[in-house]
Phi, psi and omega in degrees: 000123179279134181226136164235118188238114176272153184206164174101355173290172180163194180256130180222153175283157175296139184090354182275185185228153175217147172233111181269147175236150178228105179273129188244147178203162177087358174215170181277087190303321191287357179256357182253138170286127185251144185219154171242138177238161172212155183223121172267160179308128179074005185238164176278157175297142180227149178284135173262312184199149175220153185226132178291162186302327183275345183085359182289314182263134180220140179234150182220148168301150175304326185289343180240007177296139182086347184240325177257142172230132179259143179210163175217159174231100184292338175290330184256003183052047178223138175243147188235158173225104172277119182244121180245164176047048187297150180241159175304323184287358175273352180296127186177165172273130187252133181239147173252152184227146173238131189214143175212135181303134184080004183224168181291157179252144184232146178238143167285181183268348177096156175219137192277130170242121179239128185245110182201147174267000000 
């Protein structure tokens, strides 16, 4: 059974940091591109960051460049999102996604991040 389980969300003050984790099971993690998306209330889900299966190639949304870092540990079947200098506009539910060309894509259930003083 495929599972993506996010953790690490919470309430943080502006300027603070959080580290999200997404633990994967039930598929060959090291062959999948992993991504983080977020969805704020009343808005569409948007791509935040993505990392290739080898971890060499990474992409970021312009809004998070220089503040967020995506990484993965294929030995632990886990992808991370380090979020620094958080802003109120980063408030959203954050989801991880696993995708491989020619195969199914999988979503986690999401973790809430709230940036507020």
